[in-house]
Backbone bond lengths (Angstrom), bond angles and torsions (degrees), N, CA, C in turn:
res aa  C-N    CA-C-N  psi(-1)  N-CA   C-N-CA  omega(-1)  CA-C   N-CA-C  phi
1 M - - - 1.417 - - 1.548 106.37 -
2 T 1.308 118.12 135.96 1.441 121.02 -179.77 1.493 109.82 -82.18
3 R 1.332 111.89 166.46 1.505 116.97 -177.13 1.555 110.55 -61.54
4 S 1.324 118.92 -42.08 1.440 121.09 -178.47 1.548 110.53 -68.56
5 A 1.309 117.52 -37.21 1.457 121.13 178.65 1.542 109.10 -66.30
6 G 1.327 115.02 -39.20 1.491 117.37 178.12 1.488 112.68 -67.18
7 A 1.316 117.47 -36.14 1.456 121.19 177.97 1.526 110.72 -67.45
8 A 1.344 116.59 -40.82 1.463 119.54 177.92 1.505 111.26 -64.79
9 Y 1.347 116.47 -40.24 1.440 121.80 178.18 1.542 109.74 -62.07
10 S 1.299 116.38 -43.75 1.462 122.10 -178.78 1.495 110.64 -64.67
11 A 1.334 115.51 -40.98 1.478 119.55 -178.42 1.537 109.39 -67.17
12 R 1.335 116.73 -39.83 1.492 119.83 177.64 1.494 109.51 -65.83
13 M 1.332 118.77 -41.05 1.442 121.32 178.81 1.531 111.49 -63.39
14 D 1.336 116.36 -41.19 1.470 120.19 177.12 1.520 110.45 -62.93
15 T 1.344 117.29 -41.11 1.441 120.46 177.27 1.522 111.53 -63.80
16 D 1.326 118.11 -43.83 1.429 122.38 179.50 1.552 110.95 -63.10
17 L 1.331 113.65 -42.77 1.494 119.62 -179.63 1.573 108.21 -64.15
18 A 1.278 117.76 -42.42 1.474 121.91 -178.25 1.539 107.76 -64.29
19 A 1.333 117.92 -42.70 1.478 121.09 178.63 1.509 109.99 -64.30
20 L 1.341 115.98 -42.35 1.485 119.18 177.59 1.523 111.57 -63.58
21 E 1.319 115.97 -40.99 1.485 118.31 178.15 1.547 110.37 -62.64
22 Q 1.283 118.16 -40.54 1.445 121.51 179.05 1.505 111.98 -63.87
23 K 1.321 115.55 -43.06 1.461 120.67 176.91 1.529 111.54 -63.03
24 L 1.313 118.48 -39.93 1.457 121.06 176.90 1.501 112.97 -66.74
25 T 1.332 115.98 -38.98 1.456 121.26 175.70 1.508 110.50 -60.52
26 T 1.312 116.45 -43.92 1.439 121.67 -179.94 1.532 109.84 -67.20
27 L 1.289 119.03 -41.87 1.459 123.70 177.52 1.525 111.12 -61.26
28 I 1.317 116.30 -44.86 1.448 120.26 179.29 1.544 111.03 -61.70
29 A 1.334 115.33 -43.86 1.481 119.10 178.67 1.497 110.65 -63.26
30 H 1.296 119.24 -42.11 1.472 120.56 178.11 1.519 111.14 -65.19
31 T 1.336 117.22 -40.26 1.453 121.29 179.30 1.546 109.77 -60.93
32 R 1.339 115.30 -45.34 1.470 118.76 -179.49 1.564 110.14 -64.63
33 A 1.259 116.41 -40.94 1.476 120.08 179.16 1.514 111.16 -64.47
34 L 1.344 116.42 -41.61 1.472 119.63 177.75 1.535 110.86 -67.24
35 R 1.295 119.41 -37.67 1.456 121.41 176.61 1.532 111.15 -62.42
36 A 1.316 114.32 -42.94 1.477 117.86 179.78 1.539 110.71 -65.13
37 A 1.344 116.16 -42.14 1.463 120.62 178.88 1.523 111.12 -65.27
38 N 1.342 115.85 -37.74 1.435 120.55 178.01 1.516 111.49 -64.24
39 E 1.339 117.25 -42.85 1.468 120.07 177.94 1.501 111.16 -63.29
40 S 1.339 116.84 -40.79 1.458 121.08 178.11 1.510 109.81 -61.26
41 L 1.306 118.38 -45.01 1.441 122.72 -179.06 1.541 109.64 -64.77
42 R 1.307 118.44 -39.39 1.470 121.60 175.84 1.496 110.98 -57.82
43 K 1.332 117.16 -44.60 1.471 121.24 178.54 1.502 112.50 -65.06
44 E 1.338 116.11 -41.07 1.466 120.48 178.78 1.539 109.23 -64.96
45 L 1.318 118.39 -40.63 1.449 122.20 179.74 1.548 109.82 -64.27
46 A 1.301 115.74 -45.61 1.483 120.39 178.93 1.539 109.52 -59.53
47 A 1.331 117.20 -42.12 1.467 119.66 178.75 1.539 111.32 -67.55
48 A 1.346 117.17 -34.41 1.451 118.38 178.08 1.501 111.22 -70.29
49 H 1.347 117.63 -37.84 1.431 120.47 176.83 1.523 111.20 -63.31
50 E 1.327 116.20 -41.45 1.478 119.64 177.47 1.507 111.89 -62.89
51 R 1.320 115.67 -42.13 1.485 121.33 177.14 1.505 110.05 -60.87
52 Q 1.317 118.07 -45.30 1.427 123.30 179.77 1.552 110.31 -61.73
53 R 1.333 116.71 -41.47 1.443 120.49 178.81 1.520 109.93 -64.16
54 Q 1.337 119.70 -39.24 1.414 123.22 179.85 1.558 109.53 -66.82
55 L 1.288 116.98 -44.18 1.450 120.38 -179.57 1.512 112.65 -65.02
56 T 1.344 113.81 -40.49 1.493 118.43 177.52 1.548 110.11 -63.04
57 S 1.286 117.14 -38.64 1.490 120.88 177.33 1.487 110.45 -64.34
58 R 1.363 115.79 -44.84 1.464 119.55 -178.98 1.548 111.41 -63.72
59 M 1.354 115.31 -38.85 1.491 118.70 177.16 1.522 111.99 -64.33
60 E 1.343 115.39 -40.90 1.461 119.71 177.46 1.520 112.37 -61.52
61 Q 1.342 113.99 -42.47 1.490 118.17 177.72 1.526 111.23 -65.78
62 A 1.282 117.58 -40.95 1.496 121.50 -179.83 1.521 107.53 -65.88
63 S 1.319 117.66 -42.47 1.476 120.72 178.90 1.531 111.66 -61.57
64 A 1.315 115.83 -38.79 1.484 118.60 179.39 1.487 111.02 -69.22
65 R 1.377 117.05 -37.34 1.467 118.45 176.14 1.532 112.61 -66.43
66 V 1.314 117.68 -38.24 1.465 122.57 178.16 1.577 109.19 -65.67
67 D 1.307 114.68 -42.50 1.484 117.88 177.88 1.546 110.37 -63.01
68 A 1.348 116.37 -40.86 1.454 118.62 178.48 1.509 110.69 -66.16
69 L 1.316 120.01 -37.33 1.483 121.88 177.54 1.509 110.01 -66.17
70 L 1.319 117.10 -44.96 1.428 121.50 178.93 1.558 113.14 -60.70
71 A 1.297 113.48 -36.53 1.485 118.89 178.01 1.490 112.08 -65.88
72 R 1.359 117.05 -27.99 1.442 120.28 -178.48 1.537 113.10 -84.95
73 I 1.281 118.92 -14.57 1.456 122.27 179.76 1.547 108.43 -74.27
74 P 1.325 114.73 126.31 1.475 117.20 -179.92 1.558 109.14 -71.30
75 E 1.325 113.32 147.94 1.454 117.68 -178.77 1.495 112.62 -87.29
């Protein structure tokens, strides 16, 4: 390989490595953003489940009160 061919090869390799480095940087940034979004969604889901649990409990209590009131109504 001649000196000029080696220099061209090295320059292309440097360009390819720089492009690969940029792609990896972008991938890492996207991965971090997705992890943060995923954690946020997990917290939102946990809060929604807790809210659903509370509402179910309130509905059961209300149903029990209605049943008790209906039981007291004379036929």
